[in-house]
RODO-2510 file (C-alpha; in nm, 4 decimals, decimal comma):
residues 483
     n   res          X          Y          Z
     1     x    10,0725     3,9251    11,6656
     2     x    10,1570     4,1974    11,4367
     3     x    10,3709     4,2022    11,1266
     4     x    10,5024     4,4636    10,8777
     5     x    10,3576     4,4747    10,5238
     6     x    10,6017     4,6123    10,2770
     7     x    10,3463     4,6535    10,0000
     8     x    10,2265     4,9620     9,8681
     9     x     9,8839     5,0725     9,9680
    10     x     9,6353     5,3024     9,7968
    11     x     9,3516     5,4703     9,9673
    12     x     9,0937     5,7237     9,8151
    13     x     9,2404     6,0482     9,7523
    14     x     9,5738     5,9343     9,8597
    15     x     9,8424     5,7178     9,6803
    16     x    10,1302     5,6021     9,8834
    17     x    10,4144     5,4338     9,6953
    18     x    10,7215     5,5623     9,8960
    19     x    10,8065     5,2457    10,0498
    20     x    10,6721     5,3088    10,4007
    21     x    10,5453     5,0194    10,6232
    22     x    10,1961     4,9465    10,7092
    23     x    10,1001     4,7705    11,0289
    24     x     9,8632     4,4611    10,9647
    25     x     9,6918     4,2685    11,2331
    26     x     9,6529     3,8881    11,2346
    27     x     9,2828     3,9455    11,0980
    28     x     9,4215     4,1002    10,7958
    29     x     9,2955     4,4667    10,8793
    30     x     9,5434     4,7475    10,7993
    31     x     9,6278     4,9927    11,0724
    32     x     9,8082     5,3332    11,0723
    33     x    10,1320     5,3640    10,8731
    34     x    10,4672     5,3513    11,0550
    35     x    10,7304     5,5927    10,9150
    36     x    11,0747     5,4528    10,8742
    37     x    11,3501     5,5816    11,0942
    38     x    11,5592     5,6749    10,7866
    39     x    11,2368     5,9281    10,6752
    40     x    11,1955     6,0631    11,0124
    41     x    11,5850     6,1795    11,0309
    42     x    11,5792     6,3082    10,6682
    43     x    11,2616     6,5178    10,7301
    44     x    11,4060     6,6726    11,0491
    45     x    11,7201     6,7544    10,8779
    46     x    11,5336     6,9105    10,5931
    47     x    11,3290     7,1308    10,8203
    48     x    11,6501     7,2262    11,0102
    49     x    11,8202     7,3242    10,6788
    50     x    11,5014     7,5148    10,5653
    51     x    11,4944     7,7233    10,8781
    52     x    11,8863     7,8042    10,8623
    53     x    11,8482     7,8972    10,5120
    54     x    11,5785     8,1530    10,5817
    55     x    11,7641     8,3089    10,8529
    56     x    12,0744     8,3169    10,6404
    57     x    11,8779     8,4841    10,3576
    58     x    11,7253     8,7468    10,6038
    59     x    12,0744     8,8418    10,7422
    60     x    12,2135     8,8682    10,3921
    61     x    11,9486     9,1045    10,2841
    62     x    11,9985     9,3197    10,5953
    63     x    12,3767     9,3187    10,5204
    64     x    12,3211     9,4154    10,1527
    65     x    12,0681     9,6918    10,2286
    66     x    12,3219     9,8442    10,4895
    67     x    12,5969     9,8256    10,2256
    68     x    12,3711     9,9925     9,9693
    69     x    12,2469    10,2609    10,1834
    70     x    12,6000    10,3481    10,3145
    71     x    12,7343    10,3731     9,9596
    72     x    12,4532    10,6162     9,8440
    73     x    12,4779    10,8058    10,1689
    74     x    12,1083    10,7543    10,2707
    75     x    11,9702    10,7590    10,6355
    76     x    11,6523    10,5903    10,7284
    77     x    11,4367    10,8269    10,9047
    78     x    11,0674    10,8243    11,0504
    79     x    10,9486    11,1715    11,0320
    80     x    10,6201    11,2679    11,2182
    81     x    10,3676    11,3484    10,9717
    82     x    10,0958    11,5151    11,1609
    83     x     9,8261    11,5078    10,8942
    84     x     9,8390    11,1557    10,7857
    85     x     9,9837    10,9760    11,0729
    86     x    10,3473    10,8331    11,0954
    87     x    10,5189    10,7650    10,7835
    88     x    10,8480    10,6132    10,6731
    89     x    11,0744    10,8043    10,4197
    90     x    11,4286    10,8134    10,2803
    91     x    11,6443    11,1279    10,3226
    92     x    11,9527    11,1832    10,1115
    93     x    12,2366    11,3249    10,3069
    94     x    12,5167    11,4977    10,0953
    95     x    12,7450    11,7543    10,2521
    96     x    12,8153    11,9495     9,9313
    97     x    12,4921    11,9080     9,7408
    98     x    12,2480    12,1787     9,6747
    99     x    11,9966    12,2131     9,9715
   100     x    11,6480    12,0843     9,8601
   101     x    11,4402    12,1362    10,1770
   102     x    11,3727    12,4925    10,2884
   103     x    11,1183    12,6715    10,4971
   104     x    11,0822    13,0292    10,4023
   105     x    10,8672    13,2384    10,6338
   106     x    10,6812    13,4994    10,3920
   107     x    10,6577    13,8025    10,6065
   108     x    10,3950    14,0687    10,4953
   109     x    10,5221    14,3574    10,2792
   110     x    10,8846    14,2555    10,3260
   111     x    10,9829    14,1815     9,9475
   112     x    10,8844    13,8214    10,0262
   113     x    10,6892    13,7921     9,7089
   114     x    10,9834    13,8456     9,4960
   115     x    11,1911    13,5829     9,7260
   116     x    10,8885    13,3364     9,6890
   117     x    10,9082    13,3402     9,2966
   118     x    11,2676    13,2227     9,3426
   119     x    11,1593    12,9198     9,5558
   120     x    10,8937    12,8272     9,3269
   121     x    11,0933    12,8190     9,0190
   122     x    11,3572    12,6112     9,1955
   123     x    11,0920    12,3786     9,3350
   124     x    10,9533    12,3258     9,0017
   125     x    11,2822    12,2722     8,8233
   126     x    11,3757    12,0124     9,0898
   127     x    11,0506    11,8441     9,1133
   128     x    11,0050    11,9003     9,4889
   129     x    10,7088    11,8393     9,7029
   130     x    10,5983    12,1851     9,8161
   131     x    10,3458    12,2580    10,0958
   132     x    10,0846    12,4539     9,9200
   133     x     9,7306    12,5721    10,0204
   134     x     9,4316    12,4010     9,8627
   135     x     9,3254    12,7495     9,7144
   136     x     9,4836    13,0866     9,6412
   137     x     9,8296    13,1595     9,7887
   138     x     9,7751    13,1666    10,1792
   139     x     9,8096    12,8914    10,4174
   140     x     9,7244    13,0811    10,7388
   141     x     9,7026    13,4609    10,8097
   142     x     9,4949    13,4720    11,1188
   143     x     9,5084    13,2558    11,4318
   144     x     9,6810    12,9227    11,4804
   145     x     9,7861    12,7171    11,1819
   146     x     9,6100    12,3808    11,1890
   147     x     9,6794    12,2391    10,8503
   148     x     9,3358    12,2006    10,7196
   149     x     9,4044    12,4292    10,3997
   150     x     9,6908    12,2134    10,2821
   151     x     9,7555    11,9552    10,0164
   152     x     9,8994    11,6464    10,1695
   153     x    10,2597    11,5566    10,0727
   154     x    10,3324    11,2840     9,8005
   155     x    10,3999    10,9367     9,8795
   156     x    10,3111    11,0201    10,2494
   157     x    10,6426    11,1574    10,2995
   158     x    10,7403    11,4931    10,4439
   159     x    10,7342    11,8243    10,2537
   160     x    11,0451    11,9580    10,0726
   161     x    10,9676    12,3384    10,0587
   162     x    10,7294    12,5895    10,2088
   163     x    10,7073    12,9617    10,0940
   164     x    10,3433    13,0699    10,1232
   165     x    10,2016    13,3148    10,3965
   166     x    10,1637    13,1408    10,7360
   167     x    10,1912    13,2288    11,0925
   168     x    10,4918    13,0554    11,2189
   169     x    10,4113    12,7561    11,4585
   170     x    10,7381    12,5716    11,5261
   171     x    10,5731    12,2840    11,7174
   172     x    10,3310    12,2115    11,4097
   173     x    10,5688    12,2993    11,1053
   174     x    10,8831    12,1234    11,2018
   175     x    10,7701    11,7765    11,2035
   176     x    10,6227    11,8056    10,8563
   177     x    10,9908    11,8738    10,7049
   178     x    11,3127    11,6684    10,7168
   179     x    11,5746    11,7410    10,9952
   180     x    11,8230    11,9068    10,7536
   181     x    11,5641    12,1596    10,6522
   182     x    11,6985    12,5385    10,6419
   183     x    11,4635    12,7881    10,7906
   184     x    11,4871    13,1304    10,6256
   185     x    11,2715    13,4554    10,6877
   186     x    11,2954    13,8228    10,5922
   187     x    11,2423    14,1379    10,7641
   188     x    11,2043    14,5013    10,6706
   189     x    11,2632    14,8267    10,8174
   190     x    10,9547    14,8527    11,0693
   191     x    10,8270    15,1902    10,9660
   192     x    10,8660    15,1381    10,5973
   193     x    10,6964    14,7909    10,6250
   194     x    10,4009    14,9451    10,8043
   195     x    10,3624    15,2210    10,5563
   196     x    10,3539    14,9644    10,2867
   197     x    10,0986    14,7380    10,4527
   198     x     9,8864    15,0364    10,5322
   199     x     9,8582    15,1432    10,1724
   200     x     9,8171    14,8030    10,0315
   201     x     9,5399    14,6932    10,2607
   202     x     9,3834    15,0355    10,2378
   203     x     9,3641    15,0337     9,8393
   204     x     9,4491    14,7174     9,6868
   205     x     9,2916    14,4798     9,9391
   206     x     9,0521    14,7200    10,1483
   207     x     9,0433    14,6375    10,5257
   208     x     8,7535    14,8233    10,6713
   209     x     8,9583    14,9407    10,9893
   210     x     9,2141    15,1181    10,7606
   211     x     8,9599    15,2588    10,5020
   212     x     8,7832    15,4532    10,7920
   213     x     9,0768    15,6788    10,8594
   214     x     9,0446    16,0236    10,7157
   215     x     9,3074    16,3075    10,6345
   216     x     9,5542    16,4181    10,3822
   217     x     9,8131    16,1682    10,5503
   218     x     9,6051    15,8718    10,6870
   219     x     9,9250    15,7210    10,8045
   220     x    10,0167    16,0131    11,0236
   221     x     9,6443    16,0341    11,1350
   222     x     9,6670    15,6456    11,2290
   223     x     9,9987    15,6991    11,4446
   224     x     9,8455    15,9672    11,6565
   225     x     9,6301    15,6952    11,8204
   226     x     9,6719    15,3400    11,6770
   227     x     9,4677    15,1809    11,9619
   228     x     9,1512    15,3822    11,8330
   229     x     9,1610    15,2024    11,4872
   230     x     9,3344    14,8676    11,5718
   231     x     9,1380    14,5303    11,5961
   232     x     9,1459    14,3428    11,9207
   233     x     9,2599    14,0243    11,7535
   234     x     9,6196    14,1295    11,6495
   235     x     9,6505    13,8315    11,4091
   236     x     9,3686    13,9942    11,1862
   237     x     9,5587    14,3251    11,1668
   238     x     9,8431    14,4092    10,9161
   239     x     9,9830    14,7080    11,1070
   240     x    10,0149    14,6015    11,4786
   241     x    10,3583    14,4615    11,4812
   242     x    10,3013    14,2262    11,1761
   243     x    10,6279    14,0982    11,1525
   244     x    10,6260    13,9621    11,4882
   245     x    10,2791    13,8216    11,4388
   246     x    10,4098    13,6447    11,1161
   247     x    10,7024    13,4934    11,3176
   248     x    10,4761    13,3547    11,5840
   249     x    10,4781    13,5861    11,8869
   250     x    10,1712    13,5022    12,0866
   251     x    10,0380    13,8309    12,2001
   252     x    10,1626    14,1641    12,0623
   253     x     9,9428    14,3765    12,2701
   254     x    10,1564    14,2582    12,5843
   255     x    10,4327    14,4566    12,6872
   256     x    10,6333    14,1756    12,8502
   257     x    10,9988    14,2587    12,7775
   258     x    11,1255    13,9228    12,9052
   259     x    10,8850    13,7499    12,6845
   260     x    11,0013    13,9343    12,3725
   261     x    11,3724    13,8563    12,4709
   262     x    11,2930    13,4823    12,4886
   263     x    11,0928    13,5038    12,1461
   264     x    11,3940    13,6503    11,9806
   265     x    11,6417    13,4117    12,1253
   266     x    11,4286    13,1268    12,0293
   267     x    11,4034    13,2698    11,6635
   268     x    11,7837    13,2975    11,6497
   269     x    11,8200    12,9172    11,7252
   270     x    11,5389    12,8142    11,4946
   271     x    11,6136    13,0203    11,1874
   272     x    11,9466    12,9649    11,0043
   273     x    11,9130    13,3107    10,8108
   274     x    11,7028    13,6119    10,8355
   275     x    11,7358    13,8578    10,5383
   276     x    11,7027    14,2086    10,5483
   277     x    11,4871    14,3713    10,2626
   278     x    11,6859    14,6909    10,2364
   279     x    12,0001    14,5015    10,1366
   280     x    11,8164    14,2587     9,9031
   281     x    12,0884    14,1438     9,6523
   282     x    12,3283    14,0912     9,9708
   283     x    12,0532    13,8710    10,1117
   284     x    11,9965    13,6762     9,8097
   285     x    12,3874    13,6030     9,7837
   286     x    12,4109    13,5151    10,1492
   287     x    12,1078    13,2708    10,1083
   288     x    12,2835    13,1279     9,7917
   289     x    12,5831    13,0324    10,0072
   290     x    12,3877    12,8736    10,2686
   291     x    12,1800    12,6803    10,0433
   292     x    12,4676    12,5979     9,8055
   293     x    12,2955    12,7137     9,5040
   294     x    12,3994    12,8637     9,1667
   295     x    12,3371    13,2182     9,0215
   296     x    12,0711    13,0532     8,7886
   297     x    11,8790    12,9514     9,0938
   298     x    11,8502    13,2949     9,2571
   299     x    11,7798    13,5262     8,9428
   300     x    11,4691    13,7592     9,0054
   301     x    11,2566    14,0215     8,8825
   302     x    11,1012    14,2613     9,1276
   303     x    10,7235    14,1974     9,1854
   304     x    10,4155    14,2952     9,3696
   305     x    10,5787    14,6431     9,4645
   306     x    10,3222    14,9343     9,5432
   307     x    10,4345    15,2914     9,4461
   308     x    10,1356    15,4442     9,6194
   309     x    10,2251    15,6128     9,9457
   310     x    10,5817    15,7041     9,8447
   311     x    10,4817    16,0470     9,7969
   312     x    10,3663    16,0987    10,1568
   313     x    10,5760    16,3210    10,3975
   314     x    10,6623    16,1992    10,7438
   315     x    10,8088    16,3867    11,0333
   316     x    11,0352    16,2409    11,2959
   317     x    10,7623    16,2566    11,5247
   318     x    10,5741    16,0084    11,3228
   319     x    10,8691    15,7770    11,3014
   320     x    10,8812    15,8098    11,6940
   321     x    10,5355    15,7394    11,7471
   322     x    10,5635    15,4321    11,5268
   323     x    10,8674    15,3139    11,7324
   324     x    10,6692    15,3314    12,0509
   325     x    10,3696    15,1678    11,8965
   326     x    10,5479    14,8793    11,7072
   327     x    10,8168    14,8450    11,9644
   328     x    10,8387    14,4508    11,9169
   329     x    10,8976    14,4843    11,5426
   330     x    11,1840    14,7280    11,5909
   331     x    11,3423    14,5226    11,8638
   332     x    11,3195    14,2337    11,6214
   333     x    11,4546    14,4045    11,3320
   334     x    11,7499    14,5856    11,5308
   335     x    11,8434    14,2327    11,6660
   336     x    11,8559    14,0518    11,3347
   337     x    12,0004    14,3415    11,1313
   338     x    12,2973    14,3309    11,3425
   339     x    12,3176    13,9685    11,3254
   340     x    12,2624    13,9836    10,9431
   341     x    12,5748    14,2124    10,8954
   342     x    12,7767    13,9981    11,1189
   343     x    12,7392    13,7010    10,9002
   344     x    12,8349    13,9048    10,5844
   345     x    13,1411    14,0396    10,7527
   346     x    13,2239    13,6714    10,8511
   347     x    13,2152    13,5744    10,4840
   348     x    13,5146    13,8028    10,3918
   349     x    13,5804    14,0639    10,1237
   350     x    13,5120    13,8183     9,8519
   351     x    13,1556    13,8187     9,9348
   352     x    13,1099    14,1737     9,8015
   353     x    13,2738    14,1023     9,4761
   354     x    13,0372    13,8106     9,4321
   355     x    12,7491    14,0459     9,5121
   356     x    12,8761    14,2844     9,2331
   357     x    12,8836    13,9803     8,9773
   358     x    12,5497    13,8600     9,0816
   359     x    12,4058    14,2280     9,0165
   360     x    12,5704    14,2289     8,6579
   361     x    12,4286    13,8930     8,5689
   362     x    12,0743    13,9853     8,7080
   363     x    12,0770    14,3166     8,5329
   364     x    12,1580    14,1322     8,1820
   365     x    11,8911    13,8731     8,2529
   366     x    11,6190    14,1248     8,3156
   367     x    11,7264    14,3162     8,0018
   368     x    11,6720    13,9922     7,8161
   369     x    11,3390    13,9190     7,9709
   370     x    11,2056    14,2635     7,8974
   371     x    11,2320    14,2080     7,5256
   372     x    10,9702    14,0155     7,3019
   373     x    11,0982    13,6553     7,2956
   374     x    11,0258    13,3427     7,1289
   375     x    11,0069    12,9900     7,2849
   376     x    11,3559    12,8950     7,1593
   377     x    11,5332    13,2058     7,2680
   378     x    11,7851    13,1482     7,5369
   379     x    12,0722    13,3509     7,7186
   380     x    12,3973    13,2065     7,8040
   381     x    12,6443    13,3031     8,0721
   382     x    12,9882    13,1838     8,1168
   383     x    13,1463    13,0577     8,4285
   384     x    13,2374    13,2772     8,7203
   385     x    13,4378    13,2050     9,0337
   386     x    13,1166    13,1756     9,2130
   387     x    12,9107    12,9876     8,9710
   388     x    12,9296    12,7478     8,6754
   389     x    12,8082    12,8395     8,3309
   390     x    12,4263    12,8252     8,2715
   391     x    12,1685    12,8927     8,0266
   392     x    11,8118    13,0763     8,0664
   393     x    11,5316    13,0436     7,8377
   394     x    11,2162    13,2699     7,7897
   395     x    11,0288    13,0030     8,0064
   396     x    11,2267    13,1355     8,2947
   397     x    11,1218    13,4796     8,1996
   398     x    10,7538    13,3878     8,1914
   399     x    10,7844    13,2271     8,5420
   400     x    10,9713    13,5079     8,6869
   401     x    10,7307    13,7586     8,5845
   402     x    10,4077    13,5677     8,6492
   403     x    10,1867    13,7048     8,9357
   404     x    10,1710    13,5257     9,2605
   405     x     9,8282    13,3675     9,2428
   406     x     9,8620    13,2427     8,8824
   407     x    10,1846    13,1076     8,9781
   408     x    10,0442    12,9129     9,2565
   409     x     9,7752    12,7666     9,0126
   410     x    10,0624    12,6474     8,8130
   411     x    10,2267    12,4799     9,1035
   412     x     9,8922    12,3309     9,2039
   413     x     9,8211    12,1862     8,8565
   414     x    10,2031    12,0318     8,8576
   415     x    10,0957    11,8777     9,1974
   416     x     9,7932    11,7202     9,0560
   417     x     9,9859    11,6047     8,7551
   418     x    10,2175    11,4088     8,9913
   419     x     9,9379    11,2643     9,1824
   420     x     9,7873    11,1329     8,8660
   421     x    10,1219    10,9672     8,7986
   422     x    10,1362    10,8263     9,1531
   423     x     9,7895    10,6402     9,1275
   424     x     9,8878    10,4823     8,7745
   425     x     9,9180    10,1146     8,8089
   426     x    10,2219     9,9213     8,7277
   427     x    10,1137     9,8250     8,3711
   428     x    10,0332    10,1760     8,2929
   429     x    10,3760    10,2890     8,4017
   430     x    10,5697    10,0070     8,2402
   431     x    10,3919     9,9379     7,9281
   432     x    10,1397    10,2080     7,8653
   433     x     9,8427     9,9771     7,9346
   434     x     9,5387    10,1554     8,0332
   435     x     9,3083    10,0225     8,2931
   436     x     8,9247    10,0945     8,3046
   437     x     8,8111    10,3117     8,5772
   438     x     8,5656    10,5806     8,6572
   439     x     8,8136    10,7963     8,8014
   440     x     8,8961    11,1286     8,6134
   441     x     9,2731    11,0498     8,5924
   442     x     9,1955    10,7049     8,4250
   443     x     8,9939    10,7733     8,1009
   444     x     8,9726    10,5127     7,8292
   445     x     9,1750    10,6518     7,5426
   446     x     9,0051    10,7081     7,2033
   447     x     9,0906    10,5174     6,9062
   448     x     9,1514    10,7561     6,6025
   449     x     9,1178    10,7032     6,2376
   450     x     9,2818    10,8919     5,9466
   451     x     9,0279    10,9716     5,6865
   452     x     9,1123    11,1313     5,3492
   453     x     8,8757    11,3969     5,2333
   454     x     8,7733    11,4758     4,8592
   455     x     9,0090    11,7821     4,8853
   456     x     9,3239    11,5381     4,9527
   457     x     9,3531    11,6375     5,3084
   458     x     9,3761    11,3871     5,5850
   459     x     9,1819    11,4362     5,9041
   460     x     9,1785    11,2426     6,2346
   461     x     8,8346    11,1125     6,3555
   462     x     8,7853    10,9089     6,6819
   463     x     8,5894    10,6103     6,6665
   464     x     8,3074    10,7552     6,8686
   465     x     8,2742    11,0199     6,6023
   466     x     8,2599    10,7822     6,3083
   467     x     7,8948    10,6973     6,4005
   468     x     7,7580    11,0441     6,4085
   469     x     7,5370    11,1081     6,1098
   470     x     7,7116    11,4375     6,0296
   471     x     8,0647    11,2716     6,0039
   472     x     7,9397    10,9559     5,8642
   473     x     7,7739    11,1427     5,5816
   474     x     8,0770    11,3443     5,4948
   475     x     8,2847    11,0073     5,4802
   476     x     8,0315    10,8468     5,2523
   477     x     8,0082    11,1427     5,0255
   478     x     8,3925    11,1226     4,9957
   479     x     8,3988    10,7702     4,9153
   480     x     8,1227    10,8106     4,6544
   481     x     8,3355    11,0984     4,5053
   482     x     8,6223    10,8861     4,4783
   483     x     8,4533    10,5932     4,3043
***
């Protein structure tokens, strides 16, 4: 016969003193414990309350996150990052805020370097993640863009801005940028663009197929029979409908008129604004309105312009030959030239007054930058109807007059600096604690000592230098002289 024993039983490694009952046989042997009904009910209630609490905390967290994101105007998006896989990012949405996401297609010899400088300075000022090449200033000039020559985006997110030479590939480029990105390009009158490219790639960056053309006017000689000199690979040429090549036309050797019309229609649906180099100031102001920028964001100084070739004389026959040869560029330019003026006329007469005000401000700024300046020199502009008051410093002048490749080196160094800040640990960022690592970004800081010399001057010497014989000898001599 079994009976309940109410005493507390202790086993090795376990102490039971909670009042639970043990079952004891007649022979005095102890059997498995039997939990009381009250304890079973209490444990079930505790587990049920714990599960309900976890669910309640989870639901409250979701509600709080939704309220927070709705208050700040954020949307949670999952962009397709083709180089590093799928990532998750936050995208800020504000209707009246400055546009921070821009893809500018840098078309060859169409005043694009000057416009690129505007985007570089804006990106540096706003600390944007810019899609830049590993070396030099070209993402892709020949063939299809694969992304091999690109630095990855910060924090595994999308890019904010693009402004380097690249053959446009919408399928590849669009997933690398947020959905609210503005797409901008620039075109130039095709004959003038070809002459500029011809002289640039004949004298500045010599291309063999252009250097072999003889005659007093090599451009006229080339236009007599372009197929005689041109390369079979159109993406390697800078004079065979190059603007269409930059914008992504698949085969400029073809004469498919229907394909050309579909190409232009697709560009019109993709690009928010295509500028015209012949009306550069009007283009810049139109871009300012699209991006909701200020006058201080669009100031520029002309750069990378080549005067050689302006003294060449051309006949109407030369221009007609070029129209027949570069038919696609002419068709492209004529379409977007008309669309450009349609956009300007839609802005109203107030637009031209803004252009005039912008020209005056830019002239004063260019005069300021042409002087010998100190680091502290600034120029202040009062508020106008189209822009708020702002100041420009000598640093802005230096950036605006920096050549393209050195400017890209500066952008690249800024990228590496941000990468260094990213890989810093939490104690480093919060408390300045340095961890020991072999990485070049995490060097152990040197401890410096202030040593007074016999001349009364204080010098700073690192701990590692104190043990060097030359430094040690000098310190000992100073101490002996002091005694």
